[in-house]
N, C-alpha and C positions, 0 to 999 in steps of 0.2 A: 288520587288524593295527593296533595302537595305536602312533602315532608319539610320539616324545619330546616334541614340542611339545604334543601332546594331554595328556600326563601333567603337564607344567608348567602348562598351562591349568587342568586339574582341581585340581591342588594349590593353585594361586593362588585358585581359587574357594572351595575348602574353607578356606583360610587367611582369606579375607574373611568367610566365615560365622563362623569362630571369633572374629575381631576384632569383628564386629558384636555377637556374643553377649557378649563381655567388656565392650563399651561399654554394653550394656543392663544388665548386672549392676552396673556402676559408676554407673548412672543418668546416663550421659552421652548416652544415646539414649532417645528416647521409643519407645513401642511402634510407632508409625507409621514412624519412622526405621529402627528395627530391621527391621521387615517389608520395607520397600523395599530395604534393603541385603541382606537375606537372600535375597529373591526375585531380585535382580540377580545375586548370587553363585551362587545355584543355577542360574540360566540360563547363566552362564559355565561352570560345572562341567558341566552337561548338554550344552551345545553343544560343549564341548571333547571330551567322551567320545563323543558321538553327533553328528557334524557334519551328518549327513543331515537333522537337524531343521530346518536352515536352507534346505533345498531348496525347500519351498513358497513361502517369502518371496522367495527369489532369483528363482524363476520368475515370481512375480506382478509383481515390480519389473523384470523383464527384465534381470537381472544374471547374467552367465554364470558368474562364479566366486564361490564362497561367501566367499572371503577379501576380495573387493571389498565385499561386503555388510557384513562385520564391520568393515572400515575405515570405511565410510560411517556405520554406526551408532555407531562410536566417536567420529567427529568430531561427529556430532549430539549425543551425550551430553556430550562435552567443552564444546561451545558452550553447551548448556543449563545445565550446572553452573557454567560461568564467569559466565554472565548472572545466575544465582541468587546466586552468591557476591558479585558486584558490587552487586546490589541490597541484599543483607543488609549489606554493608560500608557502603554509603551510609546506610542507616537507622541503623546503629550510630554512624557518624560524626556524624550530625545530633543523636542523643541525647546524645552526649558533649559536643558543642558547647553544647547547651542547658544541661546540668548545669554546665559550666565557666562559662557566662555567669551562671547563678544564683548560683554560689559567689562569683564576682567582685563581683557587685552586693551580695551580702550582706556581704562583707568591706569593701567601700567604705562601706556604710551603718554598719557597726560602727565604722570609723575615724572617721567624721563624728560619731557619738554620743560617742565617747571624747574628741574635740576639744572638743565642746560642754560636756562635764563638767569639763574642766580649765581 
């Protein structure tokens, strides 16, 4: 018997597939990004509808309940994405600082040249 939570999980997975497809069409995702999110969403949909797919992983890791496995995997995923976002933000911040420095130096040089002319 399919539980209500399984239906919500499957609908959530299908919604993520739809969102990733829209982002691909808008060229906001590369093919690789789309592929990763689609595979992840398909895994969510499949494990929601057929939770027995998690049994081999749970047995291998000696975890008694499948929900514990899902929670552990969720935490691992959140930590990994947070780390990736942190590194991406740091790179972007450094690039912005570099551009701002170059613009400030260029404006200062332009002001000096204007003062020399007058």
